[in-house]
All heavy atoms as an XYZ file, in Angstrom:
802
protein
N      -8.724     20.385     -1.941
C      -7.799     20.161     -0.845
C      -7.949     21.303      0.149
O      -7.957     22.466     -0.218
C      -6.370     20.098     -1.379
C      -5.344     20.023     -0.299
S      -3.644     19.866     -0.867
C      -3.362     21.456     -1.597
N      -8.072     20.936      1.400
C      -8.171     21.921      2.468
C      -6.823     22.038      3.167
O      -6.050     21.091      3.204
C      -9.226     21.514      3.487
C     -10.641     21.596      2.966
C     -11.607     21.349      4.105
C     -13.015     21.460      3.593
N     -13.634     22.718      3.918
N      -6.574     23.194      3.722
C      -5.378     23.443      4.523
C      -5.850     24.032      5.842
O      -6.673     24.954      5.852
C      -4.414     24.424      3.815
C      -3.198     24.697      4.690
C      -4.000     23.881      2.457
N      -5.344     23.486      6.947
C      -5.757     23.972      8.259
C      -4.608     23.835      9.237
O      -3.780     22.935      9.117
C      -6.957     23.174      8.756
N      -4.595     24.715     10.209
C      -3.551     24.655     11.235
C      -3.847     23.518     12.217
O      -4.982     23.045     12.314
C      -3.484     25.974     12.004
O      -4.638     26.120     12.817
N      -2.815     23.119     12.946
C      -2.984     22.085     13.969
C      -4.071     22.511     14.948
O      -4.932     21.703     15.315
C      -1.651     21.808     14.711
C      -1.865     20.913     15.917
C      -0.618     21.201     13.777
N      -4.064     23.771     15.353
C      -5.055     24.261     16.314
C      -6.475     24.143     15.749
O      -7.400     23.720     16.460
C      -4.750     25.709     16.682
N      -6.666     24.494     14.467
C      -7.994     24.378     13.844
C      -8.436     22.924     13.796
O      -9.595     22.603     14.089
C      -7.968     24.941     12.425
C      -7.810     26.436     12.328
C      -7.644     26.865     10.869
O      -8.497     26.496     10.039
O      -6.655     27.555     10.590
N      -7.534     22.054     13.388
C      -7.876     20.633     13.285
C      -8.200     20.065     14.660
O      -9.159     19.308     14.817
C      -6.741     19.840     12.597
C      -6.994     18.339     12.657
C      -6.584     20.300     11.154
N      -7.417     20.453     15.646
C      -7.659     19.980     17.008
C      -9.040     20.417     17.493
O      -9.772     19.629     18.093
C      -6.575     20.514     17.938
C      -6.654     20.008     19.347
C      -5.489     20.529     20.177
C      -5.590     20.095     21.615
N      -4.517     20.656     22.430
N      -9.405     21.635     17.205
C     -10.685     22.168     17.664
C     -11.877     21.562     16.916
O     -12.966     21.444     17.482
C     -10.699     23.689     17.512
N     -11.682     21.191     15.654
C     -12.799     20.697     14.829
C     -12.428     19.405     14.099
O     -12.689     19.256     12.913
C     -13.196     21.780     13.828
C     -13.692     23.047     14.512
C     -14.190     24.112     13.572
N     -14.635     23.589     12.293
C     -14.448     24.203     11.136
N     -13.831     25.364     11.090
N     -14.882     23.681     10.007
N     -11.816     18.484     14.811
C     -11.311     17.261     14.191
C     -12.382     16.534     13.385
O     -12.155     16.129     12.248
C     -10.714     16.316     15.244
C     -10.179     14.985     14.702
C      -9.049     15.216     13.698
C      -9.723     14.095     15.839
N     -13.552     16.364     13.952
C     -14.608     15.623     13.271
C     -14.926     16.208     11.898
O     -15.074     15.470     10.922
C     -15.867     15.609     14.138
O     -16.868     14.842     13.519
N     -15.003     17.515     11.799
C     -15.326     18.123     10.505
C     -14.183     17.963      9.508
O     -14.421     17.786      8.310
C     -15.703     19.599     10.658
O     -14.593     20.353     11.081
N     -12.947     17.973      9.972
C     -11.814     17.777      9.062
C     -11.693     16.312      8.630
O     -11.308     16.030      7.495
C     -10.512     18.295      9.670
C     -10.452     19.801      9.617
C     -10.633     20.576     10.759
C     -10.251     20.455      8.406
C     -10.607     21.955     10.694
C     -10.225     21.842      8.336
C     -10.407     22.583      9.478
O     -10.388     23.949      9.403
N     -12.041     15.387      9.510
C     -12.070     13.978      9.119
C     -13.133     13.785      8.040
O     -12.896     13.111      7.033
C     -12.328     13.055     10.334
C     -12.657     11.636      9.892
C     -11.127     13.057     11.267
N     -14.287     14.402      8.229
C     -15.346     14.322      7.217
C     -14.875     14.941      5.903
O     -15.090     14.388      4.824
C     -16.602     15.044      7.709
C     -17.781     14.926      6.776
C     -18.963     15.737      7.285
C     -19.917     14.794      7.969
N     -21.164     15.483      8.366
N     -14.177     16.069      5.950
C     -13.668     16.733      4.747
C     -12.629     15.873      4.034
O     -12.511     15.929      2.805
C     -13.065     18.090      5.111
N     -11.901     15.048      4.771
C     -10.868     14.209      4.155
C     -11.463     13.144      3.230
O     -10.756     12.568      2.406
C      -9.981     13.557      5.215
O     -10.665     12.507      5.874
N     -12.766     12.904      3.334
C     -13.421     11.941      2.447
C     -13.463     12.444      1.009
O     -13.536     11.659      0.074
C     -14.834     11.643      2.938
N     -13.400     13.763      0.823
C     -13.460     14.322     -0.528
C     -12.100     14.762     -1.053
O     -11.973     15.093     -2.220
C     -14.429     15.529     -0.585
O     -13.979     16.529      0.325
C     -15.839     15.089     -0.233
N     -11.099     14.782     -0.188
C      -9.755     15.153     -0.616
C      -8.842     15.329      0.588
O      -9.316     15.430      1.718
N      -7.540     15.363      0.343
C      -6.597     15.494      1.458
C      -6.788     16.797      2.229
O      -7.169     17.814      1.654
C      -5.227     15.494      0.786
C      -5.447     15.124     -0.630
C      -6.878     15.318     -0.943
N      -6.521     16.736      3.517
C      -6.513     17.928      4.365
C      -5.079     18.093      4.848
O      -4.547     17.238      5.560
C      -7.464     17.787      5.573
C      -7.356     19.000      6.488
C      -8.900     17.572      5.108
N      -4.440     19.169      4.431
C      -3.056     19.443      4.833
C      -3.087     20.163      6.174
O      -3.769     21.180      6.329
C      -2.328     20.299      3.775
C      -0.912     20.640      4.235
C      -2.310     19.575      2.430
N      -2.351     19.630      7.133
C      -2.284     20.214      8.472
C      -0.970     20.977      8.586
O       0.091     20.445      8.263
C      -2.379     19.120      9.557
C      -2.365     19.746     10.951
C      -3.626     18.262      9.355
N      -1.069     22.224      9.034
C       0.122     23.071      9.125
C       0.424     23.471     10.570
O      -0.456     23.508     11.413
C      -0.062     24.359      8.296
O      -1.146     25.108      8.833
C      -0.310     24.043      6.832
N       1.703     23.755     10.789
C       2.158     24.321     12.064
C       3.085     25.467     11.703
O       4.038     25.268     10.955
C       2.899     23.281     12.893
C       3.393     23.850     14.232
C       4.138     22.850     15.091
N       3.244     21.805     15.556
C       3.495     20.488     15.455
N       4.615     20.068     14.916
N       2.627     19.602     15.894
N       2.783     26.635     12.190
C       3.557     27.844     11.866
C       3.670     28.040     10.351
O       4.718     28.407      9.824
C       4.949     27.792     12.499
C       4.886     27.714     14.015
O       4.017     28.324     14.642
N       5.780     26.950     14.607
N       2.583     27.720      9.643
C       2.535     27.927      8.206
C       3.202     26.860      7.356
O       3.181     26.944      6.136
N       3.786     25.846      7.995
C       4.457     24.776      7.249
C       3.668     23.475      7.375
O       3.198     23.121      8.462
C       5.881     24.558      7.765
C       6.781     25.736      7.504
C       8.190     25.432      7.912
C       9.071     26.634      7.596
N      10.466     26.378      7.889
N       3.544     22.747      6.273
C       2.836     21.472      6.290
C       3.564     20.477      7.185
O       4.774     20.313      7.084
C       2.719     20.925      4.875
N       2.807     19.812      8.069
C       3.396     18.819      8.970
C       2.684     17.475      8.915
O       3.218     16.471      9.384
C       3.421     19.321     10.434
C       4.372     20.505     10.586
C       2.026     19.665     10.927
N       1.491     17.452      8.328
C       0.737     16.194      8.257
C      -0.350     16.323      7.195
O      -0.653     17.430      6.742
C       0.108     15.863      9.606
N      -0.920     15.183      6.847
C      -2.023     15.150      5.896
C      -3.065     14.173      6.411
O      -2.727     13.054      6.806
C      -1.554     14.708      4.493
C      -2.720     14.613      3.531
C      -0.486     15.635      3.951
N      -4.310     14.592      6.411
C      -5.410     13.682      6.716
C      -5.931     13.138      5.397
O      -6.278     13.905      4.498
C      -6.555     14.411      7.420
C      -6.327     14.871      8.848
C      -7.534     15.684      9.332
C      -6.104     13.686      9.758
N      -5.953     11.809      5.274
C      -6.463     11.176      4.059
C      -7.632     10.282      4.418
O      -7.528      9.448      5.309
C      -5.374     10.312      3.401
C      -4.148     11.034      2.872
C      -3.107     10.025      2.419
C      -4.545     11.936      1.720
N      -8.726     10.459      3.727
C      -9.871      9.599      3.932
C      -9.643      8.268      3.247
O      -9.007      8.198      2.190
N     -10.113      7.193      3.841
C     -10.039      5.870      3.215
C     -11.447      5.302      3.168
O     -12.237      5.479      4.092
C      -9.083      4.907      3.962
C      -7.645      5.354      3.822
C      -9.438      4.783      5.417
N     -11.750      4.611      2.063
C     -13.109      4.115      1.893
C     -13.253      2.621      2.172
O     -14.364      2.136      2.335
C     -13.596      4.419      0.476
O     -12.725      3.845     -0.474
N     -12.118      1.895      2.234
C     -12.218      0.455      2.522
C     -10.879     -0.061      3.044
O      -9.875      0.635      3.006
C     -12.678     -0.326      1.288
C     -11.749     -0.139      0.108
O     -10.537     -0.271      0.231
N     -12.314      0.181     -1.044
N     -10.888     -1.305      3.508
C      -9.688     -1.900      4.097
C      -8.555     -2.063      3.082
O      -7.382     -1.914      3.426
C     -10.005     -3.261      4.717
C     -10.820     -3.137      6.000
O     -10.874     -2.028      6.561
O     -11.393     -4.153      6.434
N      -8.896     -2.380      1.822
C      -7.858     -2.547      0.803
C      -7.117     -1.234      0.562
O      -5.897     -1.218      0.420
C      -8.466     -3.048     -0.505
C      -8.842     -4.502     -0.468
C      -9.425     -4.981     -1.788
O      -9.213     -4.306     -2.816
O     -10.088     -6.026     -1.772
N      -7.861     -0.155      0.510
C      -7.239      1.151      0.309
C      -6.315      1.483      1.479
O      -5.205      1.981      1.285
C      -8.324      2.221      0.171
C      -7.810      3.573     -0.217
C      -8.929      4.577     -0.446
O     -10.120      4.241     -0.305
O      -8.582      5.722     -0.762
N      -6.749      1.172      2.676
C      -5.921      1.405      3.859
C      -4.655      0.554      3.810
O      -3.559      1.055      4.083
C      -6.714      1.095      5.134
C      -5.957      1.252      6.451
C      -5.446      2.669      6.624
C      -6.855      0.847      7.611
N      -4.789     -0.713      3.425
C      -3.612     -1.588      3.305
C      -2.605     -1.035      2.304
O      -1.406     -1.032      2.553
C      -4.026     -2.990      2.865
C      -4.390     -3.898      4.006
C      -4.632     -5.310      3.532
O      -3.751     -5.882      2.852
O      -5.708     -5.840      3.846
N      -3.096     -0.584      1.138
C      -2.198     -0.030      0.118
C      -1.486      1.214      0.641
O      -0.291      1.395      0.429
C      -2.966      0.310     -1.166
C      -3.278     -0.894     -2.016
C      -3.787     -0.487     -3.391
N      -4.993      0.325     -3.340
C      -6.230     -0.160     -3.280
N      -6.425     -1.456     -3.274
N      -7.262      0.658     -3.239
N      -2.216      2.056      1.346
C      -1.630      3.268      1.901
C      -0.546      2.935      2.925
O       0.551      3.493      2.881
C      -2.723      4.133      2.538
C      -2.294      5.433      3.166
C      -1.717      6.377      2.113
C      -3.471      6.089      3.868
N      -0.839      2.006      3.803
C       0.149      1.620      4.817
C       1.351      0.935      4.190
O       2.494      1.181      4.588
C      -0.503      0.724      5.877
C      -1.583      1.393      6.732
C      -2.238      0.383      7.654
C      -1.023      2.566      7.509
N       1.113      0.085      3.199
C       2.223     -0.607      2.531
C       3.123      0.390      1.810
O       4.348      0.228      1.788
C       1.687     -1.645      1.546
N       2.529      1.416      1.243
C       3.313      2.415      0.513
C       4.286      3.150      1.430
O       5.297      3.680      0.968
C       2.385      3.413     -0.171
N       3.995      3.158      2.719
C       4.848      3.871      3.672
C       5.577      2.940      4.625
O       6.105      3.377      5.648
C       4.021      4.893      4.445
C       3.500      5.975      3.564
N       4.274      7.030      3.166
C       2.310      6.129      2.966
C       3.575      7.805      2.367
N       2.374      7.278      2.225
N       5.628      1.654      4.277
C       6.275      0.668      5.128
C       7.780      0.621      4.853
O       8.201      0.296      3.744
C       5.667     -0.716      4.870
O       6.476     -1.726      5.425
N       8.586      0.923      5.850
C      10.047      0.845      5.690
C      10.485     -0.589      5.436
O      11.388     -0.837      4.642
C      10.747      1.390      6.927
C      10.667      2.885      7.021
C      11.478      3.409      8.178
N      11.295      4.851      8.258
C      11.312      5.528      9.364
N      11.522      4.909     10.512
N      11.139      6.834      9.354
N       9.852     -1.543      6.117
C      10.221     -2.950      5.959
C       9.948     -3.404      4.520
O      10.805     -4.039      3.897
C       9.432     -3.807      6.944
C       9.839     -5.254      6.946
C       9.116     -6.013      8.046
C       9.553     -7.462      8.066
N       8.926     -8.198      9.155
N       8.776     -3.062      3.981
C       8.467     -3.429      2.600
C       9.421     -2.735      1.634
O       9.904     -3.340      0.682
C       7.016     -3.080      2.252
C       6.583     -3.385      0.823
C       6.751     -4.868      0.502
C       5.154     -2.933      0.593
N       9.714     -1.468      1.879
C      10.645     -0.730      1.009
C      12.013     -1.398      1.005
O      12.656     -1.515     -0.031
C      10.755      0.728      1.498
C      11.701      1.599      0.717
C      11.125      2.085     -0.604
N      11.120      1.026     -1.568
C      10.507      1.009     -2.742
N       9.830      1.998     -3.150
N      10.529      0.004     -3.538
N      12.476     -1.879      2.163
C      13.757     -2.584      2.260
C      13.733     -3.866      1.435
O      14.681     -4.167      0.705
C      14.080     -2.906      3.736
O      14.164     -1.676      4.461
C      15.388     -3.655      3.878
N      12.637     -4.616      1.535
C      12.500     -5.857      0.766
C      12.503     -5.553     -0.726
O      13.191     -6.227     -1.506
C      11.206     -6.595      1.175
C      11.338     -7.132      2.605
C      10.878     -7.715      0.182
C      10.028     -7.607      3.214
N      11.748     -4.545     -1.146
C      11.680     -4.198     -2.569
C      13.020     -3.684     -3.095
O      13.413     -4.017     -4.219
C      10.576     -3.171     -2.819
C       9.153     -3.668     -2.569
C       8.153     -2.527     -2.710
C       8.804     -4.824     -3.479
N      13.718     -2.890     -2.284
C      15.041     -2.390     -2.700
C      16.027     -3.545     -2.882
O      16.808     -3.559     -3.833
C      15.587     -1.377     -1.698
C      14.857     -0.040     -1.746
O      14.127      0.219     -2.736
O      15.008      0.743     -0.785
N      15.987     -4.525     -1.965
C      16.873     -5.683     -2.077
C      16.525     -6.493     -3.328
O      17.423     -6.970     -4.038
C      16.765     -6.554     -0.823
N      15.246     -6.630     -3.621
C      14.833     -7.355     -4.823
C      15.294     -6.626     -6.082
O      15.780     -7.251     -7.029
C      13.313     -7.528     -4.837
N      15.155     -5.303     -6.094
C      15.634     -4.507     -7.237
C      17.132     -4.711     -7.450
O      17.600     -4.834     -8.579
C      15.344     -3.018     -7.034
C      13.904     -2.653     -7.303
O      13.189     -3.450     -7.955
O      13.482     -1.558     -6.869
N      17.876     -4.745     -6.353
C      19.318     -4.924     -6.456
C      19.650     -6.303     -7.039
O      20.516     -6.428     -7.902
C      19.986     -4.759     -5.094
C      21.497     -4.854     -5.157
C      22.153     -4.565     -3.821
O      21.499     -4.147     -2.872
N      23.449     -4.790     -3.749
N      18.938     -7.349     -6.578
C      19.172     -8.696     -7.118
C      18.852     -8.738     -8.611
O      19.585     -9.363     -9.385
C      18.339     -9.724     -6.360
C      18.895    -10.046     -4.975
C      18.246    -11.262     -4.340
N      16.797    -11.233     -4.306
C      16.066    -10.670     -3.343
N      16.659    -10.062     -2.332
N      14.743    -10.712     -3.386
N      17.793     -8.072     -9.007
C      17.431     -8.027    -10.437
C      18.515     -7.306    -11.225
O      18.943     -7.774    -12.285
C      16.060     -7.351    -10.633
C      14.953     -8.274    -10.113
C      15.821     -6.991    -12.099
C      13.588     -7.612    -10.013
N      18.988     -6.165    -10.695
C      20.061     -5.420    -11.364
C      21.329     -6.253    -11.512
O      22.088     -6.084    -12.467
C      20.379     -4.123    -10.606
C      19.266     -3.090    -10.706
O      18.392     -3.243    -11.596
O      19.268     -2.140     -9.905
N      21.560     -7.158    -10.571
C      22.739     -8.018    -10.607
C      22.516     -9.267    -11.455
O      23.370    -10.138    -11.518
C      23.126     -8.415     -9.180
C      23.593     -7.238     -8.338
C      23.696     -7.562     -6.858
O      23.275     -8.675     -6.440
O      24.172     -6.697     -6.097
N      21.348     -9.366    -12.082
C      21.062    -10.500    -12.958
C      20.501    -11.717    -12.259
O      20.417    -12.790    -12.850
N      20.130    -11.565    -11.016
C      19.625    -12.708    -10.260
C      18.098    -12.761    -10.245
O      17.511    -13.502     -9.474
C      20.148    -12.657     -8.826
N      17.449    -11.990    -11.110
C      15.992    -11.958    -11.144
C      15.401    -13.174    -11.819
O      16.100    -14.027    -12.364
N      14.090    -13.256    -11.784
C      13.368    -14.361    -12.382
C      12.475    -13.788    -13.480
O      11.836    -12.758    -13.280
C      12.489    -15.016    -11.295
C      11.653    -16.170    -11.773
S      10.550    -16.794    -10.470
C      11.690    -17.190     -9.163
N      12.407    -14.458    -14.607
C      11.575    -14.010    -15.710
C      10.089    -14.153    -15.402
O       9.683    -14.921    -14.524
N       9.275    -13.419    -16.143
C       7.827    -13.401    -15.963
C       7.231    -14.813    -16.039
O       6.483    -15.226    -15.151
C       7.217    -12.482    -17.032
C       5.746    -12.352    -16.961
N       5.133    -11.481    -16.101
C       4.762    -12.982    -17.645
C       3.826    -11.585    -16.252
N       3.567    -12.476    -17.182
N       7.548    -15.527    -17.093
C       6.980    -16.868    -17.285
C       7.415    -17.828    -16.191
O       6.609    -18.608    -15.681
C       7.342    -17.420    -18.666
C       6.609    -16.735    -19.794
C       5.087    -16.808    -19.649
O       4.563    -17.883    -19.289
O       4.424    -15.777    -19.881
N       8.697    -17.776    -15.823
C       9.191    -18.654    -14.762
C       8.474    -18.357    -13.444
O       8.105    -19.272    -12.708
C      10.699    -18.484    -14.582
C      11.284    -19.400    -13.521
C      12.779    -19.173    -13.286
O      13.398    -18.380    -14.032
O      13.305    -19.794    -12.364
N       8.260    -17.083    -13.159
C       7.553    -16.693    -11.941
C       6.167    -17.332    -11.907
O       5.776    -17.961    -10.923
C       7.444    -15.165    -11.844
C       6.524    -14.704    -10.751
C       6.948    -14.658     -9.441
C       5.212    -14.339    -11.052
C       6.092    -14.245     -8.429
C       4.350    -13.924    -10.049
C       4.784    -13.879     -8.728
N       5.406    -17.166    -12.998
C       4.038    -17.683    -13.021
C       4.019    -19.209    -13.005
O       3.098    -19.818    -12.437
C       3.255    -17.110    -14.194
C       2.849    -15.694    -13.882
C       3.316    -14.558    -14.460
C       1.936    -15.270    -12.866
N       2.749    -13.451    -13.869
C       1.897    -13.857    -12.889
C       1.154    -15.936    -11.934
C       1.101    -13.108    -12.024
C       0.348    -15.183    -11.077
C       0.333    -13.797    -11.128
N       5.021    -19.846    -13.588
C       5.095    -21.308    -13.515
C       5.269    -21.756    -12.064
O       4.632    -22.707    -11.609
C       6.252    -21.834    -14.370
C       5.981    -21.780    -15.849
C       7.206    -22.140    -16.680
O       8.285    -22.373    -16.149
N       7.031    -22.161    -17.996
N       6.110    -21.045    -11.325
C       6.319    -21.389     -9.920
C       5.067    -21.124     -9.089
O       4.734    -21.898     -8.190
C       7.516    -20.625     -9.358
C       8.835    -21.165     -9.852
C      10.026    -20.575     -9.100
O       9.888    -20.040     -8.009
N      11.198    -20.697     -9.698
N       4.370    -20.044     -9.384
C       3.125    -19.738     -8.666
C       2.105    -20.849     -8.913
O       1.477    -21.360     -7.979
C       2.556    -18.366     -9.093
C       1.132    -18.176     -8.572
C       3.454    -17.235     -8.604
N       1.926    -21.219    -10.182
C       0.968    -22.272    -10.519
C       1.360    -23.604     -9.885
O       0.499    -24.339     -9.391
C       0.838    -22.411    -12.033
C       0.169    -21.221    -12.695
C      -1.247    -20.964    -12.186
O      -1.988    -21.940    -11.952
O      -1.603    -19.787    -12.006
N       2.635    -23.912     -9.880
C       3.115    -25.143     -9.267
C       2.810    -25.148     -7.766
O       2.331    -26.146     -7.219
C       4.612    -25.290     -9.508
O       5.100    -26.426     -8.851
N       3.073    -24.042     -7.107
C       2.794    -23.934     -5.672
C       1.293    -24.052     -5.407
O       0.881    -24.695     -4.430
C       3.333    -22.621     -5.120
N       0.476    -23.477     -6.270
C      -0.982    -23.576     -6.114
C      -1.445    -25.028     -6.247
O      -2.305    -25.477     -5.489
C      -1.704    -22.696     -7.136
C      -1.668    -21.233     -6.771
O      -1.482    -20.878     -5.612
N      -1.845    -20.373     -7.755
N      -0.883    -25.738     -7.224
C      -1.258    -27.144     -7.406
C      -0.905    -27.964     -6.171
O      -1.706    -28.769     -5.696
C      -0.575    -27.726     -8.643
C      -1.289    -27.384     -9.944
C      -0.749    -28.207    -11.107
N       0.670    -27.971    -11.378
C       1.150    -26.961    -12.093
N       0.324    -26.070    -12.612
N       2.434    -26.823    -12.285
N       0.284    -27.747     -5.644
C       0.720    -28.479     -4.446
C      -0.207    -28.160     -3.277
O      -0.633    -29.066     -2.543
C       2.192    -28.138     -4.093
C       2.564    -28.655     -2.715
C       3.125    -28.687     -5.160
N      -0.539    -26.884     -3.115
C      -1.425    -26.468     -2.027
C      -2.799    -27.125     -2.175
O      -3.375    -27.598     -1.201
C      -1.544    -24.947     -2.028
C      -1.724    -24.376     -0.675
C      -1.725    -22.869     -0.556
N      -1.832    -22.094     -1.757
C      -0.864    -21.310     -2.238
N       0.275    -21.216     -1.596
N      -1.040    -20.613     -3.323
N      -3.326    -27.154     -3.404
C      -4.627    -27.771     -3.632
C      -4.583    -29.273     -3.368
O      -5.514    -29.836     -2.795
C      -5.093    -27.500     -5.066
C      -5.521    -26.070     -5.286
C      -5.823    -25.755     -6.740
O      -5.660    -26.658     -7.599
O      -6.203    -24.616     -7.020
N      -3.509    -29.917     -3.783
C      -3.360    -31.351     -3.552
C      -3.281    -31.674     -2.070
O      -3.753    -32.709     -1.619
C      -2.120    -31.883     -4.272
C      -2.259    -31.903     -5.779
C      -0.945    -32.172     -6.503
O       0.076    -32.408     -5.823
O      -0.942    -32.118     -7.749
N      -2.690    -30.754     -1.312
C      -2.558    -30.953      0.135
C      -3.797    -30.489      0.893
O      -3.843    -30.597      2.109
C      -1.319    -30.234      0.680
C      -0.038    -30.861      0.175
O       0.002    -32.033     -0.170
N       1.017    -30.069      0.119
N      -4.767    -29.922      0.154
C      -6.032    -29.522      0.767
C      -5.952    -28.317      1.667
O      -6.697    -28.203      2.628
N      -5.045    -27.386      1.359
C      -4.932    -26.212      2.226
C      -6.107    -25.264      2.056
O      -6.367    -24.441      2.914
C      -3.623    -25.466      1.973
O      -3.666    -24.804      0.724
N      -6.800    -25.324      0.916
C      -8.004    -24.532      0.716
C      -7.799    -23.053      0.503
O      -8.749    -22.298      0.538
N      -6.586    -22.598      0.334
C      -6.348    -21.173      0.079
C      -6.880    -20.814     -1.291
O      -6.813    -21.595     -2.220
C      -4.852    -20.850      0.139
C      -4.253    -21.088      1.489
C      -3.784    -19.814      2.039
C      -3.180    -20.083      3.407
N      -2.695    -18.959      4.031
N      -7.396    -19.604     -1.409
C      -7.914    -19.179     -2.705
C      -6.768    -18.870     -3.653
O      -5.705    -18.423     -3.237
C      -8.805    -17.944     -2.544
O      -8.040    -16.869     -2.067
N      -7.011    -19.110     -4.937
C      -5.990    -18.894     -5.974
C      -6.116    -17.516     -6.555
O      -7.200    -17.035     -6.794
C      -6.184    -19.901     -7.090
C      -5.476    -21.181     -6.861
C      -5.749    -22.127     -7.964
N      -5.167    -21.679     -9.220
C      -5.026    -22.440    -10.274
N      -5.415    -23.688    -10.220
N      -4.501    -22.002    -11.372
N      -4.995    -16.912     -6.780
C      -4.957    -15.659     -7.533
C      -4.713    -16.014     -8.969
O      -3.952    -16.917     -9.280
C      -3.856    -14.744     -7.024
C      -4.155    -14.254     -5.640
C      -3.209    -13.186     -5.262
N      -3.615    -12.690     -3.974
C      -3.054    -11.695     -3.372
N      -2.058    -11.074     -3.953
N      -3.469    -11.289     -2.215
N      -5.328    -15.263     -9.847
C      -5.153    -15.560    -11.258
C      -4.087    -14.674    -11.855
O      -3.830    -13.573    -11.383
C      -6.469    -15.361    -12.024
O      -6.909    -14.022    -11.829
C      -7.523    -16.333    -11.551
N      -3.502    -15.177    -12.922
C      -2.448    -14.466    -13.629
C      -3.033    -13.239    -14.303
O      -4.064    -13.299    -14.937
C      -1.839    -15.414    -14.665
C      -0.742    -14.820    -15.475
C      -0.190    -15.901    -16.376
C       0.675    -15.351    -17.455
N       1.170    -16.396    -18.333
N      -2.364    -12.112    -14.104
C      -2.801    -10.866    -14.752
C      -2.175    -10.731    -16.119
O      -1.040    -11.097    -16.311
C      -2.367     -9.663    -13.930
C      -3.100     -9.492    -12.658
C      -2.721     -8.164    -12.085
N      -3.095     -8.118    -10.703
C      -2.806     -7.132     -9.902
N      -2.142     -6.114    -10.349
N      -3.183     -7.147     -8.655
N      -2.923    -10.161    -17.021
C      -2.370     -9.844    -18.346
C      -1.828     -8.445    -18.322
O      -2.423     -7.562    -17.741
C      -3.466     -9.935    -19.404
O      -4.041    -11.202    -19.388
N      -0.691     -8.231    -18.968
C      -0.129     -6.879    -19.021
C      -0.354     -6.263    -20.350
O      -0.472     -6.706    -21.349
C       1.367     -6.887    -18.723
C       1.608     -7.149    -17.243
O       0.700     -6.985    -16.422
N       2.791     -7.551    -16.904
């Protein structure tokens, strides 16, 4: 992990972007961390990173957690039955969307 001031990063941005491919680069201002440069190797990794910091997604997940805590959740098997049912309907209607397979835990 590298640590560099805003001024250093500004002056040599390209080299710090390259360094972020091997690990985070912490950017500091007046000795305090203010940002992090993270290298990404593909679109999926970028999506996961952005989703992890999405306020809208966090709100949705928090609301779902609350419903589960209140007993309004859906069991594992029921969830997968509904997914499979929706996939069958989609296939019958010829929507052509690709199917995700059930993961084993």
